[in-house]
Structure formats: structure tokens, C-alpha cells
PQR file with spaces between the fields and no chain letter, atoms N, CA, C, O and H, PARSE charges and radii, in Angstrom:
ATOM       1  N    MET     1       0.808   -1.174   -0.079 -0.4000 1.5000
ATOM       2  CA   MET     1      -0.112    0.036   -0.130 -0.0000 2.0000
ATOM       3  C    MET     1       0.852    1.031    0.095  0.5500 1.7000
ATOM       4  O    MET     1       1.855    0.954    0.804 -0.5500 1.4000
ATOM       5  N    ASN     2       0.355    2.190   -0.734 -0.4000 1.5000
ATOM       6  CA   ASN     2       1.199    3.422   -0.809 -0.0000 2.0000
ATOM       7  C    ASN     2       0.622    4.413    0.421  0.5500 1.7000
ATOM       8  O    ASN     2      -0.462    4.994    0.373 -0.5500 1.4000
ATOM       9  H    ASN     2      -0.460    2.252   -1.310  0.4000 1.0000
ATOM      10  N    ASP     3       1.442    4.472    1.374 -0.4000 1.5000
ATOM      11  CA   ASP     3       1.134    5.408    2.682 -0.0000 2.0000
ATOM      12  C    ASP     3       1.911    6.713    2.433  0.5500 1.7000
ATOM      13  O    ASP     3       2.085    7.418    3.427 -0.5500 1.4000
ATOM      14  H    ASP     3       2.323    4.000    1.413  0.4000 1.0000
ATOM      15  N    ASP     4       2.341    7.085    1.411 -0.4000 1.5000
ATOM      16  CA   ASP     4       3.036    8.472    1.112 -0.0000 2.0000
ATOM      17  C    ASP     4       2.046    9.364    0.401  0.5500 1.7000
ATOM      18  O    ASP     4       1.077    8.897   -0.198 -0.5500 1.4000
ATOM      19  H    ASP     4       2.200    6.512    0.604  0.4000 1.0000
ATOM      20  N    ASP     5       2.283   10.546    0.470 -0.4000 1.5000
ATOM      21  CA   ASP     5       1.261   11.597   -0.387 -0.0000 2.0000
ATOM      22  C    ASP     5       1.581   11.990   -1.657  0.5500 1.7000
ATOM      23  O    ASP     5       1.031   12.936   -2.219 -0.5500 1.4000
ATOM      24  H    ASP     5       3.071   10.926    0.957  0.4000 1.0000
ATOM      25  N    THR     6       2.754   11.069   -2.314 -0.4000 1.5000
ATOM      26  CA   THR     6       3.133   11.287   -3.489 -0.0000 2.0000
ATOM      27  C    THR     6       2.737    9.950   -4.266  0.5500 1.7000
ATOM      28  O    THR     6       2.724    8.981   -3.508 -0.5500 1.4000
ATOM      29  H    THR     6       3.201   10.300   -1.857  0.4000 1.0000
ATOM      30  N    PRO     7       2.446    9.688   -5.451 -0.5600 1.5000
ATOM      31  CA   PRO     7       2.270    8.547   -6.295  0.2800 2.0000
ATOM      32  C    PRO     7       3.447    7.828   -6.444  0.5500 1.7000
ATOM      33  O    PRO     7       4.507    8.454   -6.447 -0.5500 1.4000
ATOM      34  N    HIS     8       3.446    6.558   -6.574 -0.4000 1.5000
ATOM      35  CA   HIS     8       4.534    5.689   -6.920 -0.0000 2.0000
ATOM      36  C    HIS     8       3.843    4.360   -7.748  0.5500 1.7000
ATOM      37  O    HIS     8       2.667    4.000   -7.806 -0.5500 1.4000
ATOM      38  H    HIS     8       2.585    6.049   -6.572  0.4000 1.0000
ATOM      39  N    THR     9       5.053    3.798   -8.351 -0.4000 1.5000
ATOM      40  CA   THR     9       4.638    2.709   -8.941 -0.0000 2.0000
ATOM      41  C    THR     9       5.493    1.333   -8.537  0.5500 1.7000
ATOM      42  O    THR     9       6.458    1.501   -7.792 -0.5500 1.4000
ATOM      43  H    THR     9       6.009    4.090   -8.304  0.4000 1.0000
ATOM      44  N    VAL    10       5.247    0.244   -8.902 -0.4000 1.5000
ATOM      45  CA   VAL    10       6.069   -0.956   -8.723 -0.0000 2.0000
ATOM      46  C    VAL    10       6.277   -1.423  -10.039  0.5500 1.7000
ATOM      47  O    VAL    10       5.293   -1.654  -10.741 -0.5500 1.4000
ATOM      48  H    VAL    10       4.463    0.107   -9.508  0.4000 1.0000
ATOM      49  N    ARG    11       7.443   -1.599  -10.483 -0.4000 1.5000
ATOM      50  CA   ARG    11       8.179   -1.886  -11.837 -0.0000 2.0000
ATOM      51  C    ARG    11       9.234   -3.080  -11.433  0.5500 1.7000
ATOM      52  O    ARG    11      10.114   -2.875  -10.597 -0.5500 1.4000
ATOM      53  H    ARG    11       8.243   -1.411   -9.913  0.4000 1.0000
ATOM      54  N    ALA    12       9.096   -4.184  -12.012 -0.4000 1.5000
ATOM      55  CA   ALA    12       9.929   -5.277  -11.978 -0.0000 2.0000
ATOM      56  C    ALA    12      11.190   -4.926  -12.928  0.5500 1.7000
ATOM      57  O    ALA    12      11.001   -4.626  -14.107 -0.5500 1.4000
ATOM      58  H    ALA    12       8.381   -4.351  -12.691  0.4000 1.0000
ATOM      59  N    VAL    13      12.448   -4.975  -12.378 -0.4000 1.5000
ATOM      60  CA   VAL    13      13.536   -4.588  -13.397 -0.0000 2.0000
ATOM      61  C    VAL    13      13.450   -5.673  -14.653  0.5500 1.7000
ATOM      62  O    VAL    13      13.727   -5.283  -15.787 -0.5500 1.4000
ATOM      63  H    VAL    13      12.602   -5.218  -11.420  0.4000 1.0000
ATOM      64  N    ASP    14      13.128   -6.796  -14.454 -0.4000 1.5000
ATOM      65  CA   ASP    14      12.827   -7.747  -15.666 -0.0000 2.0000
ATOM      66  C    ASP    14      11.840   -7.446  -16.354  0.5500 1.7000
ATOM      67  O    ASP    14      11.805   -7.843  -17.518 -0.5500 1.4000
ATOM      68  H    ASP    14      12.904   -7.113  -13.532  0.4000 1.0000
ATOM      69  N    GLY    15      10.950   -6.793  -15.910 -0.4000 1.5000
ATOM      70  CA   GLY    15       9.492   -6.382  -16.863 -0.0000 2.0000
ATOM      71  C    GLY    15       8.246   -7.213  -16.449  0.5500 1.7000
ATOM      72  O    GLY    15       7.126   -6.909  -16.859 -0.5500 1.4000
ATOM      73  H    GLY    15      10.978   -6.470  -14.964  0.4000 1.0000
ATOM      74  N    SER    16       8.488   -8.362  -15.554 -0.4000 1.5000
ATOM      75  CA   SER    16       7.666   -9.334  -15.209 -0.0000 2.0000
ATOM      76  C    SER    16       6.327   -8.941  -14.568  0.5500 1.7000
ATOM      77  O    SER    16       5.299   -9.601  -14.720 -0.5500 1.4000
ATOM      78  H    SER    16       9.398   -8.609  -15.221  0.4000 1.0000
ATOM      79  N    PHE    17       6.413   -7.834  -13.854 -0.4000 1.5000
ATOM      80  CA   PHE    17       5.279   -7.155  -13.273 -0.0000 2.0000
ATOM      81  C    PHE    17       5.305   -5.697  -13.005  0.5500 1.7000
ATOM      82  O    PHE    17       6.317   -5.170  -12.543 -0.5500 1.4000
ATOM      83  H    PHE    17       7.248   -7.298  -13.731  0.4000 1.0000
ATOM      84  N    HIS    18       4.276   -5.053  -13.265 -0.4000 1.5000
ATOM      85  CA   HIS    18       4.154   -3.539  -13.018 -0.0000 2.0000
ATOM      86  C    HIS    18       2.834   -2.904  -12.632  0.5500 1.7000
ATOM      87  O    HIS    18       1.783   -3.279  -13.152 -0.5500 1.4000
ATOM      88  H    HIS    18       3.454   -5.480  -13.640  0.4000 1.0000
ATOM      89  N    SER    19       2.889   -1.855  -11.639 -0.4000 1.5000
ATOM      90  CA   SER    19       1.593   -1.417  -11.444 -0.0000 2.0000
ATOM      91  C    SER    19       1.334   -0.096  -12.138  0.5500 1.7000
ATOM      92  O    SER    19       2.136    0.562  -12.800 -0.5500 1.4000
ATOM      93  H    SER    19       3.743   -1.551  -11.217  0.4000 1.0000
ATOM      94  N    LYS    20       0.211    0.141  -11.898 -0.4000 1.5000
ATOM      95  CA   LYS    20      -0.349    1.625  -12.327 -0.0000 2.0000
ATOM      96  C    LYS    20       0.365    2.590  -11.250  0.5500 1.7000
ATOM      97  O    LYS    20       1.012    2.166  -10.293 -0.5500 1.4000
ATOM      98  H    LYS    20      -0.441   -0.394  -11.360  0.4000 1.0000
ATOM      99  N    ALA    21       0.149    3.961  -11.549 -0.4000 1.5000
ATOM     100  CA   ALA    21       0.601    4.758  -10.613 -0.0000 2.0000
ATOM     101  C    ALA    21      -0.389    4.647   -9.276  0.5500 1.7000
ATOM     102  O    ALA    21      -1.606    4.720   -9.446 -0.5500 1.4000
ATOM     103  H    ALA    21      -0.377    4.306  -12.326  0.4000 1.0000
ATOM     104  N    LEU    22       0.157    4.472   -7.962 -0.4000 1.5000
ATOM     105  CA   LEU    22      -0.628    4.321   -7.251 -0.0000 2.0000
ATOM     106  C    LEU    22      -0.759    5.593   -6.219  0.5500 1.7000
ATOM     107  O    LEU    22       0.293    5.941   -5.682 -0.5500 1.4000
ATOM     108  H    LEU    22       1.145    4.413   -7.824  0.4000 1.0000
ATOM     109  N    ASP    23      -1.724    6.179   -5.958 -0.4000 1.5000
ATOM     110  CA   ASP    23      -2.007    7.157   -5.018 -0.0000 2.0000
ATOM     111  C    ASP    23      -2.094    6.684   -3.690  0.5500 1.7000
ATOM     112  O    ASP    23      -2.063    5.478   -3.444 -0.5500 1.4000
ATOM     113  H    ASP    23      -2.578    5.897   -6.394  0.4000 1.0000
ATOM     114  N    THR    24      -2.228    7.763   -2.604 -0.4000 1.5000
ATOM     115  CA   THR    24      -2.107    7.514   -1.409 -0.0000 2.0000
ATOM     116  C    THR    24      -3.467    6.530   -1.021  0.5500 1.7000
ATOM     117  O    THR    24      -4.618    6.924   -1.210 -0.5500 1.4000
ATOM     118  H    THR    24      -2.254    8.743   -2.804  0.4000 1.0000
ATOM     119  N    GLY    25      -3.175    5.357   -0.519 -0.4000 1.5000
ATOM     120  CA   GLY    25      -4.057    4.698   -0.140 -0.0000 2.0000
ATOM     121  C    GLY    25      -3.997    3.359   -0.956  0.5500 1.7000
ATOM     122  O    GLY    25      -4.327    2.268   -0.489 -0.5500 1.4000
ATOM     123  H    GLY    25      -2.241    5.036   -0.366  0.4000 1.0000
ATOM     124  N    ASP    26      -3.556    3.563   -2.178 -0.4000 1.5000
ATOM     125  CA   ASP    26      -3.950    2.443   -3.445 -0.0000 2.0000
ATOM     126  C    ASP    26      -3.002    1.324   -2.893  0.5500 1.7000
ATOM     127  O    ASP    26      -2.044    1.592   -2.167 -0.5500 1.4000
ATOM     128  H    ASP    26      -3.288    4.449   -2.557  0.4000 1.0000
ATOM     129  N    ARG    27      -3.376   -0.128   -3.338 -0.4000 1.5000
ATOM     130  CA   ARG    27      -2.750   -1.166   -2.971 -0.0000 2.0000
ATOM     131  C    ARG    27      -2.354   -1.566   -4.477  0.5500 1.7000
ATOM     132  O    ARG    27      -2.918   -1.034   -5.433 -0.5500 1.4000
ATOM     133  H    ARG    27      -4.154   -0.346   -3.928  0.4000 1.0000
ATOM     134  N    TYR    28      -1.311   -2.575   -4.635 -0.4000 1.5000
ATOM     135  CA   TYR    28      -0.765   -3.489   -5.662 -0.0000 2.0000
ATOM     136  C    TYR    28      -0.286   -4.741   -5.096  0.5500 1.7000
ATOM     137  O    TYR    28       0.577   -4.852   -4.225 -0.5500 1.4000
ATOM     138  H    TYR    28      -0.853   -3.007   -3.858  0.4000 1.0000
ATOM     139  N    ALA    29      -1.100   -5.918   -5.831 -0.4000 1.5000
ATOM     140  CA   ALA    29      -0.606   -7.121   -5.316 -0.0000 2.0000
ATOM     141  C    ALA    29      -0.006   -7.996   -6.560  0.5500 1.7000
ATOM     142  O    ALA    29      -0.479   -7.756   -7.671 -0.5500 1.4000
ATOM     143  H    ALA    29      -1.801   -5.828   -6.538  0.4000 1.0000
ATOM     144  N    PHE    30       0.875   -8.866   -6.457 -0.4000 1.5000
ATOM     145  CA   PHE    30       1.198   -9.708   -7.393 -0.0000 2.0000
ATOM     146  C    PHE    30       1.628  -11.105   -6.913  0.5500 1.7000
ATOM     147  O    PHE    30       2.325  -11.140   -5.900 -0.5500 1.4000
ATOM     148  H    PHE    30       1.259   -9.062   -5.554  0.4000 1.0000
ATOM     149  N    THR    31       1.329  -12.153   -7.459 -0.4000 1.5000
ATOM     150  CA   THR    31       1.518  -13.467   -6.856 -0.0000 2.0000
ATOM     151  C    THR    31       2.711  -14.094   -7.533  0.5500 1.7000
ATOM     152  O    THR    31       2.758  -14.234   -8.755 -0.5500 1.4000
ATOM     153  H    THR    31       0.762  -12.125   -8.283  0.4000 1.0000
ATOM     154  N    PHE    32       3.618  -14.448   -6.762 -0.4000 1.5000
ATOM     155  CA   PHE    32       4.785  -15.079   -7.374 -0.0000 2.0000
ATOM     156  C    PHE    32       4.693  -16.446   -7.167  0.5500 1.7000
ATOM     157  O    PHE    32       4.314  -16.959   -6.114 -0.5500 1.4000
ATOM     158  H    PHE    32       3.579  -14.334   -5.769  0.4000 1.0000
ATOM     159  N    THR    33       5.134  -17.206   -8.450 -0.4000 1.5000
ATOM     160  CA   THR    33       5.087  -18.530   -8.687 -0.0000 2.0000
ATOM     161  C    THR    33       6.225  -19.441   -8.472  0.5500 1.7000
ATOM     162  O    THR    33       6.208  -20.658   -8.283 -0.5500 1.4000
ATOM     163  H    THR    33       5.441  -16.789   -9.305  0.4000 1.0000
ATOM     164  N    ARG    34       7.298  -18.554   -8.540 -0.4000 1.5000
ATOM     165  CA   ARG    34       8.634  -19.406   -8.412 -0.0000 2.0000
ATOM     166  C    ARG    34       9.672  -18.764   -7.505  0.5500 1.7000
ATOM     167  O    ARG    34       9.844  -17.546   -7.498 -0.5500 1.4000
ATOM     168  H    ARG    34       7.311  -17.566   -8.693  0.4000 1.0000
ATOM     169  N    PRO    35      10.330  -19.567   -6.775 -0.5600 1.5000
ATOM     170  CA   PRO    35      11.584  -18.977   -5.852  0.2800 2.0000
ATOM     171  C    PRO    35      12.377  -17.958   -6.642  0.5500 1.7000
ATOM     172  O    PRO    35      12.600  -17.924   -7.852 -0.5500 1.4000
ATOM     173  N    GLY    36      12.666  -17.320   -5.894 -0.4000 1.5000
ATOM     174  CA   GLY    36      13.965  -16.318   -6.799 -0.0000 2.0000
ATOM     175  C    GLY    36      13.916  -14.763   -6.120  0.5500 1.7000
ATOM     176  O    GLY    36      13.093  -14.490   -5.246 -0.5500 1.4000
ATOM     177  H    GLY    36      12.484  -17.348   -4.911  0.4000 1.0000
ATOM     178  N    VAL    37      14.675  -14.003   -6.514 -0.4000 1.5000
ATOM     179  CA   VAL    37      15.127  -12.653   -6.153 -0.0000 2.0000
ATOM     180  C    VAL    37      14.558  -11.881   -7.213  0.5500 1.7000
ATOM     181  O    VAL    37      14.948  -12.021   -8.372 -0.5500 1.4000
ATOM     182  H    VAL    37      15.343  -14.224   -7.224  0.4000 1.0000
ATOM     183  N    TYR    38      13.417  -10.858   -6.803 -0.4000 1.5000
ATOM     184  CA   TYR    38      12.788  -10.092   -7.952 -0.0000 2.0000
ATOM     185  C    TYR    38      13.090   -8.681   -7.719  0.5500 1.7000
ATOM     186  O    TYR    38      12.455   -8.107   -6.834 -0.5500 1.4000
ATOM     187  H    TYR    38      13.099  -10.744   -5.862  0.4000 1.0000
ATOM     188  N    SER    39      13.968   -8.044   -8.386 -0.4000 1.5000
ATOM     189  CA   SER    39      14.318   -6.413   -7.945 -0.0000 2.0000
ATOM     190  C    SER    39      13.073   -5.852   -8.615  0.5500 1.7000
ATOM     191  O    SER    39      12.471   -6.390   -9.544 -0.5500 1.4000
ATOM     192  H    SER    39      14.483   -8.510   -9.105  0.4000 1.0000
ATOM     193  N    TYR    40      12.734   -4.586   -7.966 -0.4000 1.5000
ATOM     194  CA   TYR    40      11.803   -3.718   -8.550 -0.0000 2.0000
ATOM     195  C    TYR    40      12.158   -2.250   -8.201  0.5500 1.7000
ATOM     196  O    TYR    40      13.018   -1.964   -7.368 -0.5500 1.4000
ATOM     197  H    TYR    40      13.224   -4.149   -7.212  0.4000 1.0000
ATOM     198  N    PHE    41      11.421   -1.324   -8.912 -0.4000 1.5000
ATOM     199  CA   PHE    41      11.755    0.158   -8.523 -0.0000 2.0000
ATOM     200  C    PHE    41      10.505    0.825   -8.754  0.5500 1.7000
ATOM     201  O    PHE    41       9.474    0.222   -9.053 -0.5500 1.4000
ATOM     202  H    PHE    41      10.723   -1.556   -9.589  0.4000 1.0000
ATOM     203  N    CYS    42      10.617    2.391   -8.578 -0.4000 1.5000
ATOM     204  CA   CYS    42       9.336    2.864   -8.726 -0.0000 2.0000
ATOM     205  C    CYS    42       9.833    3.827   -9.989  0.5500 1.7000
ATOM     206  O    CYS    42      10.837    4.537  -10.037 -0.5500 1.4000
ATOM     207  H    CYS    42      11.455    2.881   -8.335  0.4000 1.0000
ATOM     208  N    SER    43       8.810    3.621  -10.988 -0.4000 1.5000
ATOM     209  CA   SER    43       9.231    4.202  -12.276 -0.0000 2.0000
ATOM     210  C    SER    43       9.031    5.855  -12.328  0.5500 1.7000
ATOM     211  O    SER    43       9.421    6.507  -13.297 -0.5500 1.4000
ATOM     212  H    SER    43       7.994    3.044  -10.949  0.4000 1.0000
ATOM     213  N    LEU    44       8.468    6.374  -11.331 -0.4000 1.5000
ATOM     214  CA   LEU    44       8.329    7.632  -11.256 -0.0000 2.0000
ATOM     215  C    LEU    44       9.476    8.298  -10.438  0.5500 1.7000
ATOM     216  O    LEU    44       9.789    9.480  -10.583 -0.5500 1.4000
ATOM     217  H    LEU    44       8.151    5.844  -10.545  0.4000 1.0000
ATOM     218  N    HIS    45      10.113    7.388   -9.510 -0.4000 1.5000
ATOM     219  CA   HIS    45      11.158    7.771   -8.640 -0.0000 2.0000
ATOM     220  C    HIS    45      12.197    6.756   -9.095  0.5500 1.7000
ATOM     221  O    HIS    45      12.064    5.762   -8.381 -0.5500 1.4000
ATOM     222  H    HIS    45       9.859    6.428   -9.392  0.4000 1.0000
ATOM     223  N    PRO    46      13.199    6.580  -10.001 -0.5600 1.5000
ATOM     224  CA   PRO    46      13.818    5.518  -10.248  0.2800 2.0000
ATOM     225  C    PRO    46      14.977    5.079   -9.258  0.5500 1.7000
ATOM     226  O    PRO    46      15.556    3.993   -9.287 -0.5500 1.4000
ATOM     227  N    ARG    47      15.183    6.002   -8.481 -0.4000 1.5000
ATOM     228  CA   ARG    47      16.301    5.590   -7.434 -0.0000 2.0000
ATOM     229  C    ARG    47      15.450    5.047   -6.061  0.5500 1.7000
ATOM     230  O    ARG    47      16.065    4.847   -5.014 -0.5500 1.4000
ATOM     231  H    ARG    47      14.713    6.884   -8.458  0.4000 1.0000
ATOM     232  N    MET    48      14.238    4.865   -6.141 -0.4000 1.5000
ATOM     233  CA   MET    48      13.778    3.902   -5.080 -0.0000 2.0000
ATOM     234  C    MET    48      13.694    2.572   -5.539  0.5500 1.7000
ATOM     235  O    MET    48      12.763    2.314   -6.303 -0.5500 1.4000
ATOM     236  H    MET    48      13.738    5.028   -6.991  0.4000 1.0000
ATOM     237  N    THR    49      14.423    1.740   -5.250 -0.4000 1.5000
ATOM     238  CA   THR    49      14.706    0.603   -5.314 -0.0000 2.0000
ATOM     239  C    THR    49      14.253   -0.708   -4.230  0.5500 1.7000
ATOM     240  O    THR    49      14.123   -0.465   -3.030 -0.5500 1.4000
ATOM     241  H    THR    49      15.179    1.949   -4.630  0.4000 1.0000
ATOM     242  N    ALA    50      14.095   -1.705   -4.621 -0.4000 1.5000
ATOM     243  CA   ALA    50      13.804   -2.794   -3.501 -0.0000 2.0000
ATOM     244  C    ALA    50      13.859   -3.995   -4.236  0.5500 1.7000
ATOM     245  O    ALA    50      14.066   -3.987   -5.449 -0.5500 1.4000
ATOM     246  H    ALA    50      14.201   -1.903   -5.596  0.4000 1.0000
ATOM     247  N    LYS    51      13.642   -5.303   -3.411 -0.4000 1.5000
ATOM     248  CA   LYS    51      13.567   -6.474   -4.133 -0.0000 2.0000
ATOM     249  C    LYS    51      12.623   -7.411   -2.912  0.5500 1.7000
ATOM     250  O    LYS    51      12.366   -7.109   -1.747 -0.5500 1.4000
ATOM     251  H    LYS    51      13.474   -5.309   -2.425  0.4000 1.0000
ATOM     252  N    VAL    52      12.287   -8.514   -3.626 -0.4000 1.5000
ATOM     253  CA   VAL    52      11.277   -9.397   -3.063 -0.0000 2.0000
ATOM     254  C    VAL    52      12.124  -10.902   -3.038  0.5500 1.7000
ATOM     255  O    VAL    52      12.526  -11.248   -4.149 -0.5500 1.4000
ATOM     256  H    VAL    52      12.496   -8.760   -4.572  0.4000 1.0000
ATOM     257  N    ILE    53      12.385  -11.673   -2.091 -0.4000 1.5000
ATOM     258  CA   ILE    53      13.035  -12.773   -2.046 -0.0000 2.0000
ATOM     259  C    ILE    53      12.020  -13.700   -1.690  0.5500 1.7000
ATOM     260  O    ILE    53      11.438  -13.637   -0.606 -0.5500 1.4000
ATOM     261  H    ILE    53      12.059  -11.391   -1.189  0.4000 1.0000
ATOM     262  N    VAL    54      11.729  -14.748   -2.748 -0.4000 1.5000
ATOM     263  CA   VAL    54      10.628  -15.667   -2.483 -0.0000 2.0000
ATOM     264  C    VAL    54      11.285  -17.096   -2.645  0.5500 1.7000
ATOM     265  O    VAL    54      11.844  -17.574   -3.632 -0.5500 1.4000
ATOM     266  H    VAL    54      12.202  -14.799   -3.628  0.4000 1.0000
ATOM     267  N    LYS    55      11.062  -17.636   -1.407 -0.4000 1.5000
ATOM     268  CA   LYS    55      11.661  -19.072   -1.036 -0.0000 2.0000
ATOM     269  C    LYS    55      10.733  -20.259   -0.991  0.5500 1.7000
ATOM     270  O    LYS    55       9.580  -20.133   -0.581 -0.5500 1.4000
ATOM     271  H    LYS    55      10.608  -17.247   -0.605  0.4000 1.0000
ATOM     272  N    THR    56      11.214  -21.397   -1.404 -0.4000 1.5000
ATOM     273  CA   THR    56      10.202  -22.486   -1.189 -0.0000 2.0000
ATOM     274  C    THR    56       9.808  -22.750    0.363  0.5500 1.7000
ATOM     275  O    THR    56      10.658  -22.405    1.184 -0.5500 1.4000
ATOM     276  H    THR    56      12.152  -21.500   -1.738  0.4000 1.0000
ATOM     277  N    PRO    57       8.626  -23.318    0.842 -0.5600 1.5000
ATOM     278  CA   PRO    57       8.544  -23.694    2.123  0.2800 2.0000
ATOM     279  C    PRO    57       9.271  -24.675    2.728  0.5500 1.7000
ATOM     280  O    PRO    57       9.098  -24.925    3.921 -0.5500 1.4000
């Protein structure tokens, strides 16, 4: 969820997922189907980066 007062996006570096611009209170969900490290960034603020680490149970 975007708790900021500025819009943000979620865009995978490899292009496998992306959101629309998320205003305050908007949510984005994506279901990962394989383990791996998924790097993403905000396309409106490209220096904002993060990653999701998916592991098998």
C-alpha cells in the first residue's frame, strides 16, 4: 500500500510485473509462482529500489 502523499509505481527490473501509478491508500498485489530474487523500482522515482525474496516452504 502507498502510505506516502506522492504517487509511486512498482515495476520489476525484468519487466515481469508492474503497477499503475498508486495514489495515497492504493494497493498493488502480485503473486509470485517461483522462488527467486525479484528486483523492482518506482518508475516515477527510479532511485527508489527494493527486492522481494521468494523461497520454497
